C-alpha positions as CSV (number, residue, x, y, z in Angstrom):
1,M,102.8,97.7,210.0
2,S,99.9,99.9,209.3
3,K,99.8,102.8,211.1
4,L,97.0,104.4,213.9
5,I,95.6,107.3,215.5
6,N,93.5,107.8,218.1
7,L,90.6,110.8,217.5
8,A,89.2,112.9,219.9
9,F,86.4,115.4,218.7
10,V,85.2,117.6,221.6
11,F,82.6,120.2,221.0
12,H,82.3,123.2,222.7
13,F,78.7,124.7,223.4
14,H,78.1,128.1,225.0
15,Q,75.8,130.8,225.5
16,P,77.2,133.7,228.0
17,H,74.9,135.2,231.1
18,G,73.1,138.2,229.0
19,Q,72.5,136.8,225.4
20,L,69.4,137.7,223.9
21,K,66.7,135.5,224.2
22,Y,65.8,134.9,220.3
23,V,69.6,134.8,219.6
24,F,69.6,131.8,221.8
25,E,66.8,130.4,220.4
26,N,68.1,130.8,216.9
27,I,71.2,128.7,217.7
28,L,69.6,126.1,219.6
29,K,67.4,125.3,216.4
30,K,70.3,125.8,213.7
31,C,73.3,124.3,215.6
32,Y,72.8,122.3,218.7
33,L,69.7,120.5,218.0
34,R,71.4,119.6,214.9
35,L,74.7,118.6,216.4
36,L,72.4,116.3,218.9
37,R,71.0,114.2,216.3
38,L,74.1,113.9,214.5
39,F,75.6,112.4,217.5
40,E,72.4,109.8,217.8
41,E,73.0,108.8,213.9
42,F,76.7,108.3,214.4
43,E,76.4,106.1,217.7
44,D,79.6,103.9,216.8
45,L,81.7,107.1,217.2
46,R,82.7,108.5,220.4
47,F,82.5,112.4,221.2
48,G,83.9,114.9,224.0
49,V,81.1,117.3,225.0
50,H,81.4,120.8,227.0
51,L,77.9,122.4,228.0
52,S,79.0,125.5,229.5
53,G,77.5,126.5,232.9
54,P,75.7,129.6,231.5
55,L,73.9,128.0,228.8
56,L,73.1,125.0,231.0
57,E,71.2,126.8,233.4
58,M,69.1,128.4,230.1
59,L,68.6,125.1,228.6
60,K,67.2,123.8,232.1
61,S,64.9,126.9,232.4
62,E,63.6,126.8,228.9
63,H,64.6,123.2,227.3
64,H,64.7,120.3,229.3
65,E,64.3,118.3,226.4
66,F,67.7,118.8,225.6
67,I,69.2,118.2,228.6
68,D,67.5,114.9,228.7
69,D,68.4,113.7,224.9
70,T,72.2,114.6,225.9
71,K,71.6,112.4,229.2
72,H,70.8,109.8,227.2
73,L,73.6,110.1,224.7
74,A,76.0,109.8,227.8
75,Q,74.3,107.0,229.4
76,A,74.9,105.2,226.2
77,G,78.5,106.1,226.1
78,T,78.4,108.2,223.0
79,I,79.4,111.6,224.3
80,E,81.8,112.3,227.4
81,L,80.4,115.2,229.2
82,I,83.5,117.6,230.2
83,G,83.5,119.7,233.3
84,G,84.4,123.2,233.4
85,S,84.1,126.2,235.3
86,F,80.4,127.2,236.2
87,S,80.1,130.6,234.8
88,E,82.7,129.9,231.9
89,A,84.5,132.3,234.0
90,I,88.5,132.7,233.0
91,L,90.0,131.1,236.4
92,P,93.5,133.6,236.3
93,I,91.5,136.5,236.7
94,I,89.1,135.8,239.6
95,P,89.7,135.9,243.0
96,W,91.6,132.4,244.2
97,R,89.4,132.3,247.0
98,Y,86.4,131.1,244.2
99,I,88.4,129.3,242.2
100,P,87.0,126.1,243.6
101,D,83.9,127.3,244.2
102,Q,83.5,128.0,240.2
103,I,84.7,124.4,239.5
104,R,82.5,122.4,242.4
105,Y,79.4,124.4,241.2
106,F,80.1,123.4,237.6
107,Q,80.5,119.5,238.7
108,R,77.3,119.9,241.6
109,L,75.1,121.2,238.3
110,I,76.4,118.0,235.9
111,S,75.2,115.8,238.7
112,E,71.9,117.3,239.5
113,L,71.1,117.5,235.5
114,F,73.1,114.4,234.3
115,G,73.2,112.4,237.5
116,C,77.3,111.6,236.4
117,K,80.7,113.1,236.9
118,V,82.9,114.5,235.2
119,R,86.6,113.9,234.8
120,G,88.0,116.4,232.4
121,F,88.1,120.4,232.5
122,W,87.2,122.7,229.8
123,L,89.7,125.7,230.5
124,P,87.7,128.8,229.1
125,E,89.4,130.2,226.3
126,R,92.5,127.9,227.5
127,V,93.7,130.9,229.3
128,W,96.2,129.3,231.5
129,E,98.5,130.0,234.6
130,P,100.7,127.3,236.5
131,Y,99.3,127.5,239.6
132,L,95.6,126.5,238.4
133,V,97.1,123.0,239.1
134,K,96.6,123.4,242.6
135,F,93.1,124.1,242.2
136,L,92.5,121.4,239.9
137,S,94.0,118.9,241.4
138,S,92.5,119.9,244.7
139,Q,88.7,119.4,243.2
140,K,89.1,116.1,241.9
141,V,89.4,117.2,238.3
142,D,91.5,113.8,236.1
143,Y,92.9,116.2,233.3
144,V,92.6,119.3,231.5
145,I,92.3,120.5,228.0
146,L,94.9,122.9,226.8
147,D,96.2,124.0,223.2
148,D,99.5,122.7,221.1
149,Q,100.3,126.5,221.4
150,H,101.1,126.4,225.5
151,F,103.3,123.0,224.8
152,L,105.1,124.6,222.3
153,L,105.7,127.6,224.8
154,S,107.3,125.3,227.1
155,G,109.9,124.7,224.7
156,R,108.7,121.7,223.9
157,K,108.5,120.0,220.1
158,R,105.0,120.3,218.7
159,E,104.7,116.4,217.2
160,D,105.2,115.6,221.1
161,S,102.0,117.4,221.6
162,L,100.6,114.3,220.4
163,Y,100.5,112.6,224.1
164,A,99.1,113.2,227.2
165,Y,101.4,114.1,230.3
166,T,101.3,115.5,233.9
167,I,101.8,119.0,234.9
168,E,102.7,119.8,238.4
169,E,102.8,122.4,240.5
170,D,103.7,122.4,244.2
171,G,103.8,118.8,244.8
172,R,100.2,118.6,242.8
173,T,99.6,117.2,239.7
174,I,97.1,117.2,236.8
175,K,97.0,115.6,233.3
176,A,97.0,117.6,230.3
177,V,95.7,116.9,226.5
178,F,96.4,119.3,223.8
179,A,94.1,120.4,220.7
180,D,95.7,120.6,217.5
181,T,95.5,124.4,216.1
182,K,96.0,123.4,212.4
183,I,92.8,121.2,212.4
184,R,90.9,123.5,214.2
185,Y,91.4,126.2,211.2
186,L,90.8,123.3,208.8
187,I,87.3,122.7,210.2
188,P,85.1,123.3,208.7
189,W,86.3,125.7,206.1
190,H,88.1,123.4,204.4
191,S,86.9,120.1,202.7
192,P,86.2,117.0,204.7
193,K,88.5,114.8,202.8
194,E,91.2,117.5,203.5
195,A,90.5,117.5,207.4
196,F,90.7,113.9,207.2
197,N,93.7,113.2,205.4
198,Y,95.5,115.8,208.3
199,V,94.1,113.4,210.6
200,K,95.8,110.5,208.5
201,S,99.1,112.5,208.6
202,K,99.1,111.8,212.4
203,S,99.3,108.3,212.7
204,S,102.3,105.9,213.8
205,E,103.3,102.7,214.2
206,N,102.9,102.5,217.8
207,G,99.3,103.5,217.3
208,D,99.2,105.7,220.8
209,R,98.7,109.6,219.5
210,L,96.3,111.3,220.2
211,L,94.9,114.0,217.6
212,L,92.7,116.5,219.8
213,I,89.9,118.6,217.7
214,V,88.7,121.3,220.0
215,S,85.6,123.3,218.1
216,D,82.8,125.7,219.0
217,A,79.4,124.0,218.5
218,E,78.6,127.6,216.4
219,K,80.8,126.6,213.9
220,F,78.4,123.8,212.3
221,G,75.3,126.2,211.9
222,E,75.4,129.7,213.3
223,W,78.5,130.8,211.7
224,T,78.0,128.8,208.9
225,S,74.7,127.5,206.7
226,P,73.0,124.5,209.0
227,D,72.5,122.3,206.0
228,W,76.0,122.8,204.7
229,A,77.8,122.7,208.0
230,E,75.6,119.1,208.5
231,K,76.7,117.8,205.3
232,W,79.9,118.6,206.4
233,L,79.9,116.9,209.3
234,R,78.3,113.7,207.9
235,E,80.8,113.4,205.3
236,F,84.0,113.4,207.6
237,F,82.2,111.7,210.2
238,S,81.6,109.0,207.3
239,Y,85.2,108.9,206.3
240,V,86.7,108.0,209.5
241,L,83.9,105.7,210.4
242,S,85.2,103.9,206.8
243,D,88.6,103.4,207.9
244,S,89.9,101.1,210.7
245,S,93.3,102.7,211.3
246,I,91.4,105.9,213.1
247,A,89.9,105.4,216.5
248,M,87.7,108.0,217.6
249,V,87.7,108.1,221.2
250,T,86.9,110.5,223.9
251,P,89.9,111.8,226.1
252,S,89.2,109.6,229.1
253,D,89.1,106.8,226.6
254,Y,93.0,107.6,225.6
255,L,94.1,108.2,228.8
256,D,92.5,105.2,230.2
257,K,94.4,102.9,227.7
258,Y,97.2,105.0,226.8
259,G,98.3,107.2,230.4
260,V,100.9,110.0,229.9
261,R,104.0,109.7,228.4
262,G,105.7,111.9,231.2
263,L,106.0,115.2,233.3
264,T,105.9,118.5,231.8
265,Y,105.7,122.4,232.9
266,I,103.5,124.6,230.8
267,P,103.5,128.4,231.3
268,S,101.3,131.3,231.4
269,A,99.5,131.0,228.0
270,S,96.4,130.6,225.8
271,Y,95.7,129.9,222.0
272,D,97.2,131.7,219.3
273,K,94.6,134.3,218.5
274,M,94.1,135.0,222.3
275,L,97.8,136.1,222.5
276,E,97.5,138.0,219.6
277,W,94.1,140.0,220.7
278,S,95.1,140.5,224.0
279,G,99.0,141.4,222.9
280,G,100.5,138.1,224.8
281,Y,98.8,138.5,228.4
282,F,94.7,138.0,228.8
283,K,95.0,140.9,231.9
284,N,96.2,143.3,229.0
285,F,92.4,143.6,228.4
286,F,92.4,145.6,231.5
287,L,94.7,148.0,230.3
288,K,93.2,148.5,226.9
289,Y,89.3,148.9,227.5
290,V,88.6,150.8,231.1
291,E,85.2,149.3,231.4
292,A,86.6,146.0,231.4
293,N,89.3,147.1,234.4
294,L,85.9,148.5,236.0
295,M,83.9,145.1,235.7
296,H,86.7,143.2,236.8
297,K,87.3,145.5,239.8
298,K,83.6,145.5,240.6
299,M,84.0,141.9,240.8
300,L,87.1,141.6,243.1
301,R,85.5,144.1,245.6
302,V,82.1,142.1,245.7
303,G,83.9,139.1,246.4
304,K,85.6,140.7,249.4
305,L,82.2,142.0,250.6
306,L,80.8,138.5,250.3
307,E,83.7,137.1,252.5
308,E,81.7,139.2,255.5
309,N,78.6,137.3,254.8
310,L,78.4,134.3,252.4
311,S,75.7,132.4,251.5
312,D,74.6,129.8,248.8
313,E,72.2,132.6,247.0
314,A,74.8,135.4,247.2
315,L,78.0,133.2,245.9
316,T,75.6,131.9,242.9
317,F,75.0,135.5,241.7
318,Y,78.9,136.3,241.7
319,L,79.8,133.3,240.2
320,R,77.2,134.4,237.4
321,G,78.7,137.7,237.4
322,Q,82.6,136.2,236.4
323,C,81.5,134.9,233.3
324,N,83.8,136.0,231.0
325,D,82.6,137.2,227.4
326,A,82.1,140.6,228.9
327,Y,85.5,141.4,229.9
328,W,87.2,141.1,226.9
329,H,87.0,141.7,222.8
330,G,88.5,139.8,220.2
331,L,86.8,138.1,217.2
332,F,83.3,138.5,218.6
333,G,81.6,141.4,219.8
334,G,82.5,140.6,223.8
335,I,82.6,143.9,225.8
336,Y,81.3,145.8,223.3
337,L,77.9,144.2,223.6
338,M,75.7,146.4,226.0
339,N,73.7,143.3,227.3
340,L,76.4,141.1,228.3
341,R,78.1,143.9,230.2
342,Q,74.4,144.5,231.9
343,A,74.5,141.1,232.8
344,V,77.7,141.2,234.8
345,Y,76.6,144.3,236.7
346,E,73.3,142.4,237.4
347,N,74.8,139.7,238.6
348,L,77.1,141.3,241.0
349,I,75.0,143.9,242.5
350,K,72.2,141.1,243.1
351,A,75.1,139.4,244.8
352,E,76.0,142.6,246.9
353,R,72.6,143.3,247.7
354,I,72.1,139.9,249.4
355,A,75.2,140.3,251.3
356,F,75.5,144.2,252.0
357,K,74.4,145.0,255.7
358,G,74.7,148.1,257.6
359,K,73.6,151.8,257.1
360,G,75.5,152.5,254.7
361,R,79.0,153.7,254.4
362,V,81.6,156.3,251.8
363,E,85.2,155.2,251.5
364,V,88.1,157.0,249.8
365,L,90.4,154.4,248.4
366,D,92.1,152.9,245.2
367,F,88.8,151.1,243.9
368,D,90.7,150.5,240.3
369,L,94.2,149.8,241.6
370,D,95.5,152.7,239.4
371,G,97.3,154.4,242.1
372,L,94.7,157.4,242.4
373,R,91.7,157.8,245.1
374,E,88.2,157.1,244.3
375,I,85.2,157.7,246.0
376,L,82.3,155.0,247.0
377,I,79.0,156.0,248.2
378,E,77.4,152.3,249.1
379,D,74.0,153.3,250.8
380,K,71.1,150.9,251.0
381,Y,69.7,151.5,247.5
382,L,72.1,153.5,245.5
383,N,76.1,153.0,244.9
384,V,77.5,156.1,243.2
385,Y,81.3,155.9,242.6
386,I,83.0,159.0,241.6
387,K,86.6,159.3,240.2
388,P,88.2,162.8,241.2
389,S,91.3,162.1,238.7
390,D,88.7,161.7,235.6
391,G,86.7,164.8,235.4
392,G,85.2,164.1,238.9
393,S,82.6,162.2,237.3
394,V,80.6,159.2,238.3
395,F,81.7,156.2,236.8
396,E,79.0,154.0,238.5
397,Y,75.8,154.5,239.5
398,D,73.9,151.1,240.6
399,I,70.3,150.6,241.3
400,K,70.2,148.2,244.2
401,L,66.5,147.4,244.2
402,E,65.6,144.0,244.5
403,N,64.8,142.8,241.0
404,Y,65.8,146.1,239.7
405,E,69.7,145.6,239.8
406,H,71.4,147.8,237.6
407,N,74.5,149.9,236.6
408,L,73.0,153.2,234.8
409,V,76.5,153.9,234.2
410,N,77.0,150.8,231.9
411,V,78.0,152.7,228.8
412,M,81.0,151.6,226.5
413,S,83.4,154.3,225.2
414,R,84.8,153.9,221.4
415,Y,88.3,152.6,221.0
416,S,90.6,152.6,218.4
417,E,90.9,149.1,216.7
418,S,93.1,147.6,214.4
419,Y,90.1,146.5,211.9
420,L,88.3,150.5,212.2
421,T,89.5,153.2,209.5
422,D,85.8,155.5,210.0
423,M,85.4,156.3,213.3
424,R,87.0,158.4,215.8
425,A,87.6,157.2,219.3
426,D,86.5,158.5,222.3
427,W,89.0,161.0,224.2
428,H,87.3,160.3,227.4
429,K,85.4,157.8,229.2
430,R,81.5,158.1,229.0
431,T,80.4,158.8,232.2
432,L,77.9,161.1,234.4
433,F,78.8,164.9,235.0
434,R,81.8,165.7,233.0
435,E,82.0,169.2,232.3
436,H,83.1,170.7,228.8
437,I,83.2,174.9,227.5
438,F,82.3,175.0,223.8
439,S,81.7,177.8,221.3
440,K,78.2,178.6,220.4
441,D,78.2,177.1,217.0
442,V,79.4,173.7,218.3
443,T,76.2,171.3,216.8
444,S,75.0,168.2,218.9
445,K,76.5,165.8,216.3
446,Q,80.0,167.3,216.1
447,W,80.5,166.6,219.9
448,I,78.6,163.4,219.9
449,E,81.0,162.5,216.9
450,N,84.3,163.7,218.1
451,A,85.0,166.2,216.0
452,P,88.4,167.6,217.1
453,F,89.3,170.5,218.7
454,L,85.8,171.3,220.2
455,D,86.5,171.1,223.8
456,L,88.4,174.4,224.8
457,S,88.7,173.8,228.3
458,D,91.0,171.4,230.5
459,L,87.6,170.2,232.6
460,S,86.7,167.2,231.1
461,L,90.1,165.3,232.1
462,A,90.8,167.4,234.9
463,S,91.9,165.7,238.0
464,Y,89.8,167.7,241.3
465,C,90.2,167.9,244.2
466,L,88.6,166.1,247.3
467,D,87.7,168.8,249.6
468,E,85.4,167.3,252.1
469,V,83.7,163.7,252.4
470,E,81.1,163.5,255.0
471,N,78.4,160.8,255.7
472,N,76.8,160.5,252.2
473,R,78.3,163.9,250.7
474,V,81.6,164.5,248.6
475,C,82.7,168.2,247.6
476,L,85.1,168.6,244.6
477,S,86.6,171.6,243.2
478,Y,89.0,172.2,240.4
479,R,90.7,175.5,239.2
480,G,90.5,175.1,235.3
481,K,91.6,177.1,232.3
482,Y,90.2,177.6,228.8
483,R,91.6,179.1,225.6
484,V,89.8,181.4,222.9
485,K,91.4,183.2,220.4
486,D,95.3,182.1,221.9
487,R,94.4,183.8,225.1
488,T,93.6,181.4,228.2
489,Y,91.2,181.9,230.7
490,Y,90.3,180.7,234.1
491,L,87.3,179.5,236.4
492,I,86.3,177.5,239.6
493,V,84.1,174.3,239.5
494,K,82.6,172.9,242.6
495,K,80.1,170.4,242.7
496,K,78.9,168.2,245.3
497,Y,77.2,164.9,245.4
498,E,75.3,163.6,247.7
499,V,72.9,160.5,247.9
500,R,69.7,160.5,250.2
501,D,67.5,156.9,249.7
502,L,66.7,156.7,246.1
503,D,67.9,160.4,245.1
504,L,71.0,161.5,243.9
505,L,71.8,165.5,244.2
506,V,74.5,167.4,242.3
507,D,75.2,170.9,242.9
508,Y,77.3,173.0,240.8
509,R,79.1,176.2,241.6
510,I,81.3,177.9,238.4
511,Q,82.9,181.1,239.2
512,N,84.3,182.2,235.9
513,L,87.4,184.6,236.7
514,T,87.5,186.0,233.3
515,K,85.1,189.3,232.5
516,N,83.1,189.5,229.7
517,I,83.8,186.4,227.5
518,D,80.9,185.9,225.4
519,G,79.8,183.4,223.0
520,L,80.6,180.0,225.1
521,N,78.6,177.3,226.5
522,F,79.2,175.7,229.8
523,G,78.3,172.0,229.4
524,I,77.5,169.3,231.7
525,E,77.6,165.8,229.9
526,L,75.4,162.8,231.3
527,C,75.7,159.5,229.7
528,L,73.4,157.0,230.8
529,S,72.5,153.0,229.9
530,P,69.1,151.8,230.6
531,Y,68.2,148.3,231.2
532,L,67.8,146.0,228.0
533,S,65.4,143.1,228.3
534,Y,67.5,140.6,226.4
535,G,65.7,140.9,223.6
536,E,62.0,140.0,225.0
537,G,60.8,143.5,225.6
538,K,60.0,146.7,223.8
539,T,62.9,149.4,222.9
540,P,63.5,151.6,226.7
541,T,62.0,155.2,225.9
542,Y,62.8,158.6,227.5
543,A,60.7,161.5,227.6
544,V,61.6,165.5,227.7
545,G,58.6,168.3,227.8
546,G,55.9,165.7,227.0
547,I,58.2,164.4,223.9
548,V,58.7,160.9,224.5
549,N,61.3,158.9,221.8
550,S,63.5,155.7,221.7
551,I,66.8,155.5,223.1
552,F,67.9,155.4,219.7
553,E,66.5,158.6,218.6
554,S,68.2,162.3,219.1
555,L,66.6,165.4,220.3
556,E,67.5,169.2,220.9
557,K,65.5,171.4,222.9
558,E,65.7,174.9,224.6
559,N,64.8,175.8,227.6
560,A,64.6,172.2,229.1
561,E,64.0,171.2,232.9
562,S,63.4,167.8,233.1
563,F,64.2,164.7,231.6
564,I,63.0,160.9,232.6
565,L,64.1,157.6,231.3
566,Q,62.6,154.1,231.2
567,A,65.7,153.1,233.7
568,V,65.2,149.2,234.5
569,K,61.8,147.4,233.6
570,D,59.0,149.8,235.1
571,L,61.1,151.5,237.0
572,Y,62.0,155.2,235.9
573,L,64.6,157.5,236.5
574,K,63.7,161.5,236.6
575,I,66.6,164.0,236.2
576,T,65.5,167.4,236.8
577,W,67.8,170.4,237.1
578,S,67.9,174.3,237.6
579,P,68.1,176.6,235.7
580,K,66.7,175.4,232.4
581,C,69.0,175.3,229.6
582,R,69.7,173.9,226.5
583,L,70.0,170.1,226.0
584,W,71.0,167.7,223.5
585,I,70.5,163.9,223.7
586,E,72.2,162.0,221.4
587,P,72.0,157.9,221.0
588,I,75.7,156.1,221.6
589,Y,77.0,153.8,219.0
590,A,80.2,151.9,218.8
591,K,81.9,149.7,215.6
592,A,83.0,146.6,216.7
593,R,84.0,143.1,215.0
594,T,81.4,140.0,215.6
595,E,81.0,136.5,214.0
596,R,79.0,138.9,211.2
597,G,81.7,141.4,210.4
598,V,82.0,144.7,211.7
599,V,78.7,146.2,212.9
600,V,77.3,149.4,214.6
601,I,76.2,148.3,218.3
602,P,74.4,150.9,220.6
603,E,76.0,151.5,223.6
604,G,73.7,153.9,225.5
605,L,72.7,157.6,225.5
606,A,74.2,161.1,226.1
607,L,72.5,163.9,227.5
608,M,74.2,167.9,227.3
609,T,72.8,170.6,229.3
610,M,74.0,173.8,228.2
611,Y,74.4,176.9,230.0
612,Q,75.7,180.7,228.4
613,L,79.3,181.0,230.7
614,V,78.7,183.9,232.7
615,D,80.4,185.2,235.5
616,N,78.6,183.4,238.0
617,L,76.6,179.8,237.2
618,D,75.0,177.7,240.0
619,V,73.3,174.4,238.6
620,T,71.8,171.8,240.4
621,F,70.6,168.2,239.3
622,K,68.5,165.7,241.2
623,L,68.3,162.4,239.9
624,S,65.4,160.9,241.7
625,L,63.9,156.8,240.9
626,M,60.3,156.5,240.6
627,E,57.7,153.8,240.1
628,K,55.7,155.7,237.4
629,R,56.5,158.5,234.6
630,D,54.6,162.0,235.4
């Protein structure tokens, strides 16, 4: 008896919220459109297709003809459309209350665009938790695509992953099919013949096995040459067509014919590389990257706000803010990409603005869930989040004006990565209003590039005392120290934050408890992230004393008293301070791995206002939003 095998090939098309428009257009042309043409050419084969929610929203807005062509393929039976989460959210990191909404909103989008229902579920990054069975089952999901790595971690044999199973949790069940790891690494990096032979090697006399291939669509034209990729797929599909022992099916085809082999249980897991990048558990990314943790906790907080005043509009923005790409980093830029983080904050702040009711509030609570208190000033137009235990600095500064929603401290710090050898990691998070003491010979380049032993004080990482919280005013203080020539000196730093409508006022009072220490500068660091136009507009600029620079240019100026940043579209942030000071401005860059190798990525703009350290120093700042540059 000849051996047979069922082959399912599922393509995953995804672009995140915040993707640069020219990048999206390029991928559409080089990759996605070519794949559609191949599906049409090989109409005797069957394919699985998952189009992510963010991508579908882009296509709906800009390229509805792609949706029309896909709908025709689905109606012809060439492809099976597979469901997922509305914003490609990783379900185990979002509040349980909103998991059904992610599933339901995506089902609604598929129905609206294609007039059909979906049976399967593409699990983003295949990050699995057993309790997901209940949520998927409750939303009438028939099956979920997992990885054979999930199956192996449950203690089962690899060859048994070539079948479908039922997974149970709390009496609820869902079917599961398992993607093959080895062939994922063969396609398209090895020859079509080698991949074809691997498929053949999994055949059996019963003919009831399923070899499931899952692949990012971008492999075929974006990460490889478009012509080469098209040739590779055409050759592979031709091999399959010419061999009667291979039945190319969709996951639903297979389940309808063969059903499940039995019951199994799957532990918390993901695919092999994700387990490697995350250290075994996805939420470890929140421990490594402070920025990921803060975004995640912002998402949790906005979710609680929505419980008080939920609307479809607010919920839609909120679900978009759960798009996974900006919350982690692996092979691609991920959290290092400023535009992706910006889109997360933009959507979360939009949802917050819509749901926000009342005159504003100040709360003292553990926002980031590290066991320490933060202070959240949440007013009608601005949010200012302060962390006393991290230098008493501002880690989130949100504009909540309609159509201008933006976090001005969406700045990524530089981290040690296993693939980096030529960059010093930041030793503190890049925030607003962090203090330093430098000797006068320190340069701006030394500061921004993290030359060691520059800061003579303990102020930057100090845990400030919370002295007063009243209305929209917060007062902090710290008795700090600094060392010069093996001697320790002391000072007291007091700072007051106050929000008034569109203004943030910050007052410093520095009392140096040591006399006659010459040659030292007291520096106040401000890190900012202007709004990027997702590749459609010009580079944002800043102005100091009549000099206008792009945010990628450095500047040093004596006797500076103001700074104006093109903050969001045609909205400007003007910062004034008194007394005048020496000002450093440096762009912030990080290095990170992407699909094109390790690249330099812009992360924001850093300012340092420098004052001679004297017995007593009072400094005031005013940060104002305005529609025009003065």
